[in-house]
C-alpha positions as CSV (number, residue, x, y, z in Angstrom):
1,M,-0.4,-0.1,-0.1
2,I,0.9,4.1,-0.8
3,T,0.4,5.7,1.7
4,G,3.2,8.8,2.6
5,L,4.0,11.8,1.6
6,N,7.9,11.6,0.5
7,T,6.2,8.1,-1.9
8,E,3.1,10.5,-3.3
9,L,6.5,13.3,-4.1
10,F,8.9,10.6,-5.5
11,I,6.3,9.2,-8.0
12,A,5.3,13.6,-8.8
13,K,9.1,14.0,-9.2
14,R,9.0,11.6,-11.9
15,I,6.3,12.1,-13.5
16,V,7.0,15.7,-14.4
17,T,11.3,15.6,-14.7
18,G,10.9,12.2,-17.0
19,K,10.5,11.6,-20.4
20,G,9.3,8.9,-23.2
21,P,5.9,8.5,-25.4
22,G,4.0,8.7,-21.9
23,Q,4.2,12.2,-22.7
24,R,3.9,12.9,-25.8
25,I,0.3,14.6,-25.3
26,S,0.5,16.7,-22.6
27,R,3.5,17.5,-22.7
28,P,2.5,20.5,-25.1
29,V,-0.5,20.9,-23.7
30,I,1.1,21.3,-20.2
31,K,3.7,23.9,-22.5
32,I,0.1,26.1,-22.8
33,A,-0.7,25.6,-19.1
34,V,2.4,27.0,-18.2
35,L,2.2,29.5,-20.6
36,G,-0.9,30.4,-20.2
37,I,-0.4,30.8,-15.6
38,A,3.0,33.0,-16.5
39,L,1.1,35.3,-19.0
40,G,-1.5,36.1,-17.3
41,L,0.5,36.3,-13.5
42,A,2.8,39.2,-15.5
43,V,-0.8,41.0,-17.4
44,M,-1.6,40.2,-13.0
45,I,2.1,42.6,-11.1
46,I,1.8,44.5,-14.8
47,A,-1.7,46.3,-14.2
48,T,-0.9,46.2,-10.3
49,A,1.3,48.3,-10.5
50,I,0.3,50.3,-12.9
51,V,-3.0,51.4,-11.0
52,T,-1.1,51.7,-7.0
53,A,1.5,54.0,-8.9
54,F,-1.6,55.5,-11.2
55,K,-3.7,57.1,-8.3
56,Q,-0.9,57.6,-5.1
57,E,0.8,60.0,-8.6
58,I,-2.8,61.8,-8.6
59,R,-3.4,61.6,-5.1
60,S,-0.3,63.4,-4.2
61,K,-0.4,66.4,-7.4
62,V,-3.9,66.7,-6.3
63,V,-3.1,67.3,-2.5
64,G,-0.2,69.2,-3.3
65,F,-2.5,71.8,-4.4
66,G,-5.0,72.2,-2.4
67,S,-3.4,69.3,0.9
68,H,-5.0,66.7,3.0
69,I,-7.7,68.4,5.1
70,Q,-8.8,72.0,4.7
71,I,-10.2,74.0,7.5
72,I,-12.2,77.1,6.4
73,N,-15.6,79.7,7.3
74,Y,-18.8,77.5,7.9
75,D,-20.4,79.6,5.2
76,T,-17.5,79.6,2.7
77,N,-19.6,78.1,-0.8
78,S,-18.1,75.8,-3.4
79,S,-17.1,79.7,-5.6
80,Y,-13.6,81.7,-5.1
81,E,-14.9,84.1,-3.5
82,T,-14.4,82.9,0.6
83,E,-15.1,84.5,3.4
84,P,-11.9,84.7,6.1
85,V,-11.1,83.4,9.3
86,G,-9.2,84.6,11.9
87,V,-5.8,82.8,12.0
88,K,-5.4,82.9,15.8
89,Q,-6.9,79.4,16.9
90,S,-6.2,77.3,19.9
91,F,-5.3,74.3,16.5
92,Y,-3.0,76.8,15.4
93,P,-0.3,75.4,15.1
94,S,-0.4,72.8,18.0
95,L,-2.9,70.8,15.4
96,E,0.4,69.0,13.8
97,E,1.3,68.0,17.1
98,I,-1.6,64.7,17.2
99,P,0.2,62.0,14.8
100,G,-0.8,61.6,11.1
101,I,-0.7,65.2,10.9
102,R,2.2,66.1,9.2
103,H,2.1,70.4,8.9
104,I,-0.3,72.9,8.9
105,Q,-0.8,76.5,6.7
106,V,-2.4,78.9,6.2
107,F,-3.6,80.0,2.6
108,G,-5.9,82.5,1.0
109,I,-7.9,82.6,-2.8
110,K,-8.5,84.7,-5.2
111,A,-10.0,84.4,-8.9
112,G,-9.2,87.1,-12.0
113,I,-7.4,87.8,-14.3
114,I,-3.8,87.9,-16.5
115,K,-4.1,90.4,-19.7
116,T,-0.9,90.0,-21.8
117,K,-0.1,91.9,-25.6
118,K,-1.6,88.2,-27.1
119,E,-3.4,86.3,-24.5
120,I,-5.7,86.8,-21.5
121,Q,-6.5,84.4,-19.1
122,G,-8.8,83.6,-16.3
123,V,-7.0,82.3,-13.1
124,V,-7.0,81.7,-9.7
125,L,-4.4,83.4,-7.0
126,K,-4.1,80.9,-4.4
127,G,-2.1,83.4,-1.4
128,I,0.4,81.5,1.0
129,G,2.2,82.7,3.8
130,P,5.6,82.4,5.8
131,D,4.8,78.5,7.0
132,F,4.7,77.3,2.8
133,D,5.4,73.5,2.0
134,W,7.4,74.2,-0.9
135,H,8.3,70.7,-0.7
136,F,5.9,69.3,-3.6
137,F,6.9,72.0,-6.2
138,R,9.7,72.3,-5.4
139,E,10.1,68.8,-6.9
140,N,7.9,70.1,-9.9
141,L,10.0,72.6,-10.3
142,V,11.6,73.3,-14.1
143,D,12.3,76.2,-14.2
144,G,13.1,79.2,-11.6
145,T,13.2,79.5,-7.7
146,I,11.1,79.5,-5.8
147,F,9.8,82.4,-3.6
148,H,9.9,84.0,0.2
149,V,6.4,84.6,2.0
150,T,7.7,86.9,4.7
151,D,5.4,88.5,8.1
152,S,6.7,92.1,7.0
153,A,7.7,92.9,3.4
154,V,5.1,91.9,1.0
155,T,6.9,90.2,-2.7
156,N,5.6,90.8,-6.2
157,K,7.1,87.7,-7.2
158,V,4.5,84.6,-8.0
159,L,5.0,81.0,-9.4
160,I,3.3,79.8,-12.6
161,S,2.6,76.4,-14.0
162,K,4.5,75.8,-17.8
163,R,0.5,75.7,-18.9
164,L,0.5,79.1,-18.5
165,S,4.2,80.1,-19.1
166,D,3.5,78.4,-22.3
167,L,0.1,80.1,-23.2
168,L,0.5,83.5,-21.9
169,E,4.4,83.2,-23.4
170,L,5.6,84.0,-19.9
171,K,8.8,83.2,-19.3
172,T,10.5,83.8,-15.7
173,G,12.2,86.8,-14.9
174,D,9.2,88.3,-16.8
175,S,5.9,91.0,-15.3
176,F,2.1,90.4,-16.1
177,V,-1.0,92.4,-15.0
178,M,-3.7,90.6,-13.2
179,Y,-6.7,91.8,-13.1
180,F,-10.1,91.5,-10.4
181,V,-14.0,91.5,-10.4
182,Q,-14.4,93.7,-7.5
183,D,-16.4,96.8,-6.5
184,P,-14.3,99.0,-7.4
185,P,-12.0,96.5,-9.9
186,R,-8.3,96.0,-9.3
187,M,-5.2,95.5,-10.5
188,R,-1.4,93.8,-9.3
189,R,1.4,93.8,-11.0
190,F,3.7,89.9,-10.9
191,T,6.4,89.0,-11.3
192,V,7.5,84.9,-12.8
193,S,9.7,83.9,-10.1
194,G,9.8,79.9,-11.0
195,I,7.6,77.6,-13.6
196,Y,6.3,74.2,-11.7
197,E,4.5,71.5,-14.9
198,T,2.7,68.6,-12.9
199,S,1.0,67.7,-16.0
200,L,-2.5,67.7,-13.7
201,E,-3.5,69.8,-16.4
202,D,-6.9,71.5,-14.7
203,F,-4.6,72.5,-12.3
204,D,-1.9,73.9,-14.0
205,K,-4.0,76.0,-15.8
206,R,-5.0,78.0,-13.4
207,F,-3.5,78.2,-9.8
208,I,-0.7,80.7,-9.5
209,L,1.2,81.3,-6.3
210,A,1.3,84.6,-4.5
211,D,1.8,85.8,-1.7
212,I,-1.8,85.8,0.9
213,K,-0.7,89.7,1.8
214,H,-2.1,90.5,-1.8
215,I,-5.0,88.5,-1.1
216,Q,-5.7,90.4,2.6
217,R,-5.0,93.5,0.3
218,L,-7.6,93.2,-2.4
219,N,-10.3,92.1,-0.4
220,N,-10.2,94.5,2.6
221,W,-9.1,91.7,5.4
222,N,-6.1,92.3,7.9
223,T,-3.1,90.9,8.6
224,D,-4.8,87.8,11.1
225,Q,-7.5,86.8,8.3
226,V,-6.4,84.4,5.8
227,S,-9.8,82.0,3.2
228,G,-8.6,79.3,5.8
229,F,-5.7,76.1,6.6
230,E,-4.5,73.4,4.8
231,V,-3.8,70.1,6.7
232,T,-1.6,67.5,5.2
233,L,-1.4,64.4,6.4
234,D,1.2,62.4,7.3
235,H,-0.2,59.6,5.4
236,F,-3.8,59.2,2.6
237,R,-4.9,55.8,3.9
238,D,-5.5,58.0,7.0
239,L,-8.2,60.3,5.9
240,D,-11.8,59.8,6.7
241,R,-9.6,59.2,10.9
242,M,-7.7,62.3,10.6
243,S,-10.3,64.4,9.3
244,W,-13.0,63.2,12.4
245,T,-9.8,63.5,14.2
246,V,-9.8,67.1,13.0
247,R,-13.4,67.4,13.1
248,K,-13.7,67.4,16.9
249,I,-11.0,69.8,17.5
250,V,-12.4,72.4,15.0
251,G,-15.5,72.0,13.8
252,T,-17.8,72.3,16.7
253,S,-17.7,75.8,18.2
254,F,-17.2,79.2,17.3
255,S,-13.1,81.5,17.1
256,K,-13.4,84.0,19.2
257,D,-14.8,86.4,16.2
258,K,-18.0,84.3,16.3
259,T,-17.2,82.5,12.7
260,R,-17.5,78.5,12.3
261,L,-15.3,76.9,11.1
262,R,-15.8,73.6,9.0
263,V,-13.7,71.0,7.8
264,E,-13.5,69.5,3.9
265,T,-11.2,66.6,3.0
266,I,-9.3,66.6,-0.9
267,R,-12.1,64.3,-1.8
268,D,-15.2,66.1,-1.1
269,K,-13.5,68.7,-2.3
270,Y,-12.7,66.9,-6.5
271,P,-15.1,64.1,-5.4
272,Q,-14.9,63.5,-9.4
273,I,-11.6,63.1,-9.6
274,F,-11.0,60.3,-6.2
275,D,-14.5,58.7,-7.5
276,W,-12.6,58.4,-11.2
277,L,-9.8,56.6,-8.7
278,N,-11.9,55.0,-7.6
279,L,-13.2,53.1,-10.5
280,Q,-9.5,52.4,-11.5
281,D,-9.8,49.2,-9.0
282,L,-13.1,47.8,-10.8
283,N,-10.8,47.5,-13.0
284,V,-7.8,45.6,-12.0
285,W,-10.4,43.1,-9.8
286,I,-12.0,42.6,-13.6
287,I,-8.8,41.2,-14.9
288,L,-7.5,39.8,-11.6
289,V,-10.6,37.0,-11.9
290,L,-10.8,37.0,-16.1
291,M,-6.7,35.8,-16.0
292,L,-7.3,33.6,-13.0
293,L,-9.9,32.0,-14.7
294,V,-7.8,31.6,-17.9
295,A,-5.1,29.7,-15.6
296,G,-7.6,27.8,-14.2
297,F,-9.4,26.1,-17.0
298,N,-5.4,26.1,-19.1
299,M,-5.4,23.7,-16.0
300,I,-7.4,21.9,-16.2
301,S,-7.0,20.4,-19.7
302,G,-3.9,19.9,-18.3
303,L,-4.5,18.1,-15.5
304,L,-7.6,16.1,-17.2
305,I,-4.8,15.0,-20.2
306,M,-2.5,13.8,-17.5
307,I,-5.2,11.5,-15.8
308,L,-5.5,10.1,-19.0
309,E,-2.6,9.4,-20.3
310,R,-1.6,8.0,-17.0
311,M,-4.6,5.1,-17.1
312,N,-2.1,2.3,-17.5
313,M,-0.1,3.5,-13.9
314,I,-3.6,4.6,-12.3
315,G,-4.7,1.5,-12.6
316,I,-1.9,-0.5,-10.9
317,L,-1.5,2.3,-8.1
318,K,-4.6,1.0,-7.6
319,A,-4.2,-2.7,-8.5
320,L,-1.7,-2.7,-5.6
321,G,-3.9,-1.3,-2.8
322,A,-3.1,3.0,-3.7
323,A,-6.2,5.2,-2.0
324,S,-8.1,7.5,-4.5
325,W,-6.4,9.8,-2.3
326,N,-3.0,9.2,-2.4
327,I,-3.2,8.8,-6.1
328,R,-5.2,12.2,-6.5
329,K,-1.5,14.0,-4.3
330,V,0.6,12.9,-6.5
331,F,-1.0,15.1,-9.2
332,L,-1.4,17.8,-7.1
333,Y,1.9,18.6,-6.5
334,Q,3.6,17.7,-10.6
335,S,0.3,20.8,-11.1
336,V,2.1,22.6,-7.9
337,W,5.2,21.9,-9.1
338,L,3.8,23.1,-13.1
339,V,1.9,26.3,-11.4
340,T,5.2,27.5,-9.6
341,K,7.2,27.3,-12.4
342,G,5.1,29.5,-14.5
343,L,4.7,31.7,-11.2
344,F,8.7,32.0,-11.8
345,W,9.0,32.8,-15.1
346,G,5.3,35.1,-15.4
347,N,7.3,37.1,-12.2
348,L,9.8,37.0,-14.5
349,I,7.6,39.0,-17.7
350,G,5.6,40.8,-15.1
351,L,8.4,42.9,-12.9
352,G,11.4,42.5,-16.0
353,L,8.5,45.1,-18.5
354,C,7.6,47.3,-15.4
355,Y,11.8,47.6,-15.0
356,L,12.3,48.7,-18.4
357,Q,8.5,50.7,-17.7
358,K,10.3,52.6,-14.6
359,R,14.0,53.0,-15.6
360,F,13.4,54.5,-19.7
361,S,9.1,55.4,-19.1
362,I,8.5,53.8,-22.5
363,I,5.2,54.6,-22.8
364,P,3.8,57.4,-23.0
365,L,0.8,58.9,-22.2
366,N,-2.0,61.9,-23.0
367,P,-1.0,64.7,-19.6
368,E,-3.9,66.4,-21.1
369,T,-6.1,63.4,-20.1
370,Y,-4.2,61.0,-17.9
371,Y,-2.1,64.0,-16.4
372,L,0.6,62.4,-16.4
373,T,3.2,62.1,-19.0
374,T,4.8,58.4,-19.0
375,V,2.2,55.4,-17.7
376,P,3.3,55.2,-14.0
377,I,4.9,52.1,-12.1
378,R,5.2,51.5,-8.5
379,F,6.3,48.2,-7.2
380,D,5.1,46.6,-3.5
381,P,6.7,43.9,-2.2
382,L,4.0,42.6,-0.3
383,M,1.6,42.4,-3.1
384,I,3.5,40.9,-6.0
385,L,3.7,37.9,-2.3
386,G,-0.4,37.9,-2.8
387,L,-0.6,37.9,-6.0
388,N,1.4,34.5,-6.3
389,A,0.0,33.5,-2.7
390,G,-3.2,34.2,-4.2
391,T,-2.9,32.7,-8.5
392,L,-0.9,29.7,-6.8
393,L,-3.5,29.1,-4.3
394,I,-6.9,29.1,-6.1
395,I,-5.5,27.2,-8.9
396,V,-4.3,24.6,-6.1
397,L,-7.8,24.6,-5.2
398,I,-10.1,24.8,-8.8
399,L,-7.8,21.4,-10.0
400,I,-9.0,19.8,-6.4
401,L,-12.0,19.6,-8.1
402,P,-11.2,17.2,-11.0
403,S,-8.6,15.4,-9.7
404,Y,-11.7,13.8,-8.2
405,L,-11.8,11.8,-10.9
406,I,-9.5,9.4,-10.0
407,S,-11.9,7.8,-7.8
408,R,-14.1,7.0,-10.8
409,I,-11.7,5.0,-12.7
410,S,-11.3,1.3,-12.3
411,P,-8.2,-0.2,-11.5
412,V,-9.1,-3.4,-14.2
413,K,-10.5,-1.6,-16.8
414,T,-7.5,1.5,-16.3
415,I,-4.5,-1.9,-17.0
416,R,-5.9,-2.8,-20.6
417,Y,-5.9,0.8,-21.1
418,E,-4.0,1.8,-24.4
């Protein structure tokens, strides 16, 4: 009687490594099955690497323009003419001492129109203070330098996008006039200090960074009034939890100037972008399911052909007293080996193509549609391990059912089987 793990593994290894006429049909079918698993895993790795990187890149760019959380006047609507709030708040700047919160800064918003000799363009002037975190814009600076804001003097220097630079034919060091439609109408002359490019077209053609004191003067605010506060978190995944924490601190009472504050997350501010990003997860799940089904059915076909080609062996093993489950394990071990082989080549193909794209940016993108100039890649070891383990487990589970065919095989008939 055949029992024990070693015996079954020994037989499975001999079948896998052996050559002969008994495998003339199953060998090409098995190669196709292994190839199907390899290509399926490669597609899954590429899809998840692209989508996770794509979501991360877009999120970081949107957050770079508006932070994770904004604290603004409760009466402020969705327009760019905001109601002011006082700077002297109990949470500013002590809020950033809370674990999970990286930074808090003031900001101001004012819509205006830029007019040059040839072009006219509506933009949004975003005022920043001395506490502004330049990390995002410094990373995306393509020309010139950032400007410095102080509490004392006001600077006329601004940071514009490359999109506006090309549209309005403005270069570093050039001056332009910006008009503000109000009563009475006002104008300001600014000088381009630097040019940034994020490829987030909807934002690049809209935002200009300037000293917040310009907005305070244009709106007749005093130096203690701003449009609100921007809160940056350590991790985007903590957005819901940290927004609830911030709401408990700042959104339940009136300020000293009798204004009430409300908390708005970046997801609330730009729901269309984040809904679109969430749809990418659905696409990935569809790809994963389809690839697993294709790989599973390929292995089922290979397993059934392996069983049919080994009918004589199955009959002899049963005649010697082997239980059906022991014989089934022989073929399951053989299948695990073949799946592992497919996973090896799948990792090699998938990770290799991802590396080439990340290193050389082979596939470009239209930034007006995708907000990126090239297909992004993000290597996540846990994700790759999860794909490998999940693929192996699911395919083996799928193969358990067709392996029941062995229990229906009669030893007397199969020994004479040709």
